[in-house]
C-alpha positions as CSV (number, residue, x, y, z in Angstrom):
1,M,-44.0,-19.4,-68.1
2,N,-45.4,-16.1,-69.4
3,F,-46.5,-13.2,-67.3
4,T,-48.0,-9.7,-67.7
5,L,-46.4,-7.2,-65.2
6,R,-48.0,-4.0,-64.1
7,V,-45.1,-2.1,-62.6
8,W,-45.0,1.3,-60.9
9,R,-42.7,3.7,-62.7
10,Q,-41.6,7.0,-61.2
11,K,-38.5,8.9,-62.3
12,H,-37.9,10.7,-58.9
13,R,-39.7,11.5,-55.7
14,N,-41.2,14.7,-57.1
15,A,-42.3,13.3,-60.4
16,P,-45.7,11.8,-61.1
17,G,-45.8,8.0,-61.2
18,A,-48.0,5.6,-63.1
19,M,-48.4,1.9,-63.7
20,T,-46.7,0.5,-66.9
21,T,-47.5,-2.8,-68.5
22,Y,-44.8,-5.2,-69.6
23,H,-44.8,-8.8,-70.9
24,V,-42.2,-11.4,-70.1
25,S,-42.0,-14.8,-71.6
26,D,-40.1,-18.1,-71.3
27,I,-39.5,-17.5,-67.5
28,E,-38.2,-20.6,-65.7
29,P,-40.4,-21.6,-62.7
30,T,-37.2,-21.8,-60.6
31,L,-36.3,-18.2,-61.0
32,S,-36.9,-15.9,-58.1
33,F,-39.0,-12.8,-58.5
34,L,-36.0,-10.5,-58.6
35,E,-34.3,-12.7,-61.2
36,M,-37.5,-12.4,-63.3
37,L,-37.2,-8.6,-63.0
38,D,-33.5,-9.0,-64.1
39,V,-34.7,-10.7,-67.2
40,L,-37.2,-7.9,-67.9
41,N,-34.5,-5.3,-67.4
42,E,-32.3,-7.0,-69.9
43,Q,-35.1,-6.9,-72.4
44,L,-35.6,-3.2,-71.7
45,L,-31.9,-2.4,-72.1
46,G,-32.0,-4.3,-75.4
47,R,-34.7,-2.0,-76.6
48,A,-32.8,1.1,-75.3
49,E,-35.5,1.7,-72.6
50,E,-34.9,2.6,-68.9
51,P,-34.6,-0.4,-66.7
52,I,-36.8,-0.8,-63.6
53,A,-35.1,0.4,-60.4
54,F,-35.5,-1.9,-57.4
55,D,-33.5,-2.6,-54.3
56,S,-31.5,-5.8,-53.8
57,D,-28.4,-7.0,-52.0
58,C,-27.9,-10.5,-50.6
59,R,-30.8,-12.2,-52.4
60,E,-30.8,-14.8,-49.7
61,G,-33.6,-13.4,-47.5
62,I,-31.2,-11.8,-45.0
63,C,-30.7,-8.1,-45.8
64,G,-34.3,-7.0,-46.2
65,M,-33.6,-4.8,-49.2
66,C,-36.1,-6.4,-51.6
67,S,-39.0,-4.2,-50.6
68,L,-41.8,-5.0,-53.1
69,M,-45.6,-5.0,-52.9
70,I,-46.6,-7.9,-55.1
71,N,-50.3,-8.2,-56.0
72,G,-51.0,-6.0,-53.0
73,E,-49.0,-8.1,-50.5
74,A,-45.7,-7.2,-48.9
75,H,-43.1,-9.6,-50.4
76,G,-45.8,-11.5,-52.3
77,P,-48.3,-14.3,-51.5
78,L,-46.0,-16.8,-49.8
79,R,-45.9,-16.4,-46.0
80,G,-42.5,-16.1,-44.3
81,T,-40.7,-15.4,-47.5
82,T,-38.9,-12.3,-48.9
83,A,-39.4,-11.2,-52.5
84,C,-35.9,-12.4,-53.4
85,Q,-36.7,-15.9,-52.3
86,L,-40.1,-16.0,-53.9
87,S,-40.0,-18.4,-56.8
88,M,-42.1,-17.8,-60.0
89,R,-43.6,-21.3,-59.7
90,H,-45.9,-19.8,-57.0
91,F,-47.6,-17.9,-59.7
92,S,-49.9,-19.2,-62.5
93,D,-48.8,-19.2,-66.1
94,G,-50.2,-16.1,-67.8
95,E,-51.0,-14.4,-64.6
96,V,-51.1,-10.6,-64.4
97,I,-48.8,-9.4,-61.5
98,T,-48.9,-6.0,-60.0
99,V,-45.6,-4.7,-58.6
100,E,-45.5,-1.5,-56.4
101,P,-43.1,0.1,-53.9
102,W,-43.9,0.2,-50.2
103,R,-46.8,2.6,-49.5
104,A,-46.2,4.5,-46.3
105,E,-45.8,8.2,-45.6
106,P,-42.3,7.9,-44.0
107,F,-41.2,5.8,-47.0
108,G,-40.9,8.3,-49.9
109,V,-40.4,6.9,-53.4
110,V,-36.8,7.5,-54.6
111,R,-37.4,5.9,-58.1
112,D,-39.7,3.3,-59.5
113,L,-39.7,0.5,-56.8
114,V,-37.0,2.0,-54.6
115,V,-38.2,3.8,-51.4
116,D,-36.3,5.8,-48.8
117,R,-36.3,3.7,-45.5
118,R,-33.7,5.8,-43.6
119,S,-36.5,6.6,-41.1
120,L,-36.0,3.0,-39.8
121,D,-32.2,3.7,-39.5
122,R,-32.9,6.8,-37.5
123,I,-35.0,4.8,-35.0
124,I,-32.1,2.5,-34.5
125,E,-29.7,5.4,-34.1
126,A,-32.0,6.8,-31.4
127,G,-31.6,3.8,-29.1
128,G,-31.4,0.5,-30.8
129,F,-28.0,-0.4,-29.5
130,V,-26.1,-1.4,-26.4
131,S,-23.3,0.9,-25.1
132,V,-20.4,-1.3,-24.0
133,G,-16.7,-0.8,-23.5
134,T,-14.6,-2.0,-26.4
135,G,-11.7,-4.4,-25.9
136,S,-11.0,-8.1,-26.2
137,A,-13.9,-10.5,-26.4
138,P,-15.0,-11.7,-22.9
139,D,-15.0,-15.3,-22.0
140,A,-18.2,-17.1,-23.1
141,N,-19.3,-17.9,-19.5
142,T,-18.5,-14.5,-18.0
143,M,-22.1,-13.3,-18.3
144,L,-24.7,-16.0,-18.0
145,V,-27.9,-15.8,-20.1
146,P,-30.9,-17.9,-19.3
147,K,-31.8,-20.2,-22.2
148,E,-35.4,-18.9,-22.5
149,A,-34.2,-15.3,-22.6
150,A,-31.6,-16.1,-25.3
151,E,-34.2,-17.9,-27.4
152,V,-36.7,-15.0,-27.3
153,A,-33.9,-12.5,-27.9
154,F,-32.8,-14.5,-31.0
155,Q,-36.4,-14.7,-32.3
156,A,-36.7,-10.9,-32.0
157,A,-33.3,-10.4,-33.5
158,T,-34.3,-12.2,-36.7
159,C,-36.0,-9.0,-37.8
160,I,-34.3,-7.8,-41.0
161,G,-35.7,-4.3,-41.0
162,C,-37.3,-4.6,-44.4
163,G,-40.3,-2.5,-43.6
164,A,-42.9,-5.0,-44.7
165,C,-44.8,-4.5,-41.4
166,V,-45.1,-0.8,-42.1
167,A,-46.2,-1.3,-45.7
168,A,-48.8,-3.9,-44.7
169,C,-50.3,-2.0,-41.7
170,P,-53.4,0.1,-42.6
171,N,-52.0,2.8,-40.2
172,G,-48.4,2.6,-41.5
173,S,-47.2,1.7,-38.0
174,A,-43.7,0.6,-37.3
175,M,-44.5,-0.9,-33.9
176,L,-43.5,-4.4,-34.8
177,F,-40.1,-3.3,-36.1
178,V,-39.4,-1.1,-33.0
179,A,-40.7,-3.8,-30.6
180,A,-38.5,-6.5,-32.2
181,K,-35.4,-4.3,-32.1
182,A,-36.0,-3.2,-28.5
183,A,-36.9,-6.7,-27.3
184,H,-33.8,-8.5,-28.5
185,L,-31.7,-6.1,-26.6
186,S,-33.7,-5.8,-23.4
187,R,-33.9,-9.6,-23.0
188,L,-30.1,-9.8,-22.6
189,P,-28.1,-8.7,-19.6
190,Q,-26.0,-6.4,-21.7
191,G,-29.2,-4.4,-22.7
192,H,-30.7,-3.9,-19.2
193,P,-28.8,-0.8,-18.1
194,E,-30.2,1.2,-21.1
195,R,-33.6,-0.5,-21.2
196,T,-35.7,2.5,-20.2
197,R,-33.8,5.1,-22.2
198,R,-33.9,2.8,-25.2
199,T,-37.6,2.4,-25.1
200,I,-38.3,6.1,-24.7
201,R,-36.0,7.2,-27.4
202,M,-37.0,4.7,-30.0
203,V,-40.7,5.3,-29.5
204,E,-40.3,9.0,-29.6
205,Q,-38.2,8.8,-32.8
206,M,-40.8,6.5,-34.4
207,D,-43.5,9.1,-33.7
208,S,-41.4,12.0,-35.0
209,E,-40.8,10.1,-38.3
210,G,-44.6,10.1,-38.9
211,F,-45.4,6.4,-38.5
212,G,-49.0,5.6,-37.5
213,G,-50.2,4.1,-34.3
214,C,-50.9,0.4,-33.7
215,T,-54.6,-0.6,-33.6
216,N,-54.1,-4.4,-33.5
217,H,-54.8,-5.2,-37.2
218,Y,-52.0,-7.8,-37.0
219,E,-51.3,-7.3,-40.7
220,C,-47.7,-6.7,-39.7
221,A,-47.1,-10.2,-38.3
222,D,-48.8,-11.7,-41.4
223,A,-46.5,-9.8,-43.8
224,C,-43.3,-10.2,-41.8
225,P,-40.9,-12.5,-43.8
226,K,-39.3,-13.6,-40.5
227,E,-42.7,-14.2,-38.8
228,I,-42.0,-11.9,-35.8
229,Q,-44.8,-12.3,-33.3
230,V,-47.1,-9.5,-32.2
231,R,-46.3,-10.4,-28.6
232,F,-43.3,-8.1,-28.8
233,I,-45.7,-5.1,-29.4
234,A,-47.4,-5.9,-26.1
235,E,-44.0,-6.0,-24.4
236,L,-43.0,-2.7,-25.9
237,N,-46.3,-1.1,-24.8
238,R,-45.6,-2.4,-21.2
239,E,-42.0,-1.2,-21.3
240,F,-43.0,2.3,-22.5
241,L,-45.8,2.7,-19.9
242,T,-43.3,1.7,-17.2
243,A,-40.8,4.2,-18.6
244,A,-43.4,6.9,-18.8
245,L,-44.3,6.5,-15.1
246,T,-40.8,6.1,-13.7
247,S,-38.2,7.7,-16.0
248,R,-36.8,11.2,-15.4
249,E,-35.7,11.2,-19.0
250,F,-39.3,10.8,-20.2
251,R,-40.4,13.7,-18.0
252,T,-37.7,15.8,-19.6
253,I,-38.7,14.9,-23.2
254,A,-42.4,15.0,-22.6
255,P,-43.3,17.1,-19.5
256,P,-46.7,16.4,-17.9
257,I,-49.6,18.6,-19.1
258,E,-50.6,21.0,-16.3
259,A,-54.2,21.3,-15.4
260,E,-55.9,24.4,-16.7
261,E,-57.0,26.8,-14.0
């Protein structure tokens, strides 16, 4: 298979970027999209040209590193699939493919197709965890978890933090990411003691990072490679509203506005 690639090239975050056209030929249909980029980079190195920088790690659809906009779609045209698992057989022979990095204000371009997604890490650091005492592992039946709660928590926990939801959202919102990370902890007994604090701190951190607000476009769920449901956003909104009305910590972080005299 032969392809024409239009790839975003940018030397560093402060340098101007532009689309550059490349041609690749004799690509096996079974190759993944990242493997196809590997072939292109080998050709560039053979011509003493700078290879294209892009993120990758596991290449098994688990780590969420392969953050690519392919023909304007996060992770490409195949639903529920990461870029590293997207096979070239899903494209037409001779097709022109446009490859860009995530486009969102909190995700600054580091180089070429690599973006800085540490803003998502800081949201997790703000509250996406459970504080428990360390020690030996407890017995399996020490803390009972209802089957329904466990299944919903597992579904939310499948979020790999790739940022596709942010890149696909017209507002650059991270609500689906935050909702999934909060939901998979709050559904379990271990996460209940910090439930209110977690919701407040993660939402406050999300806002401080410059992510946009959710206006129910649902592009996030369509782009999510793990098909996280938008129902978790509704749950997060409910949790945050409850926390805003009842939490002393919220009143400390965001004191009520006093009426003007």
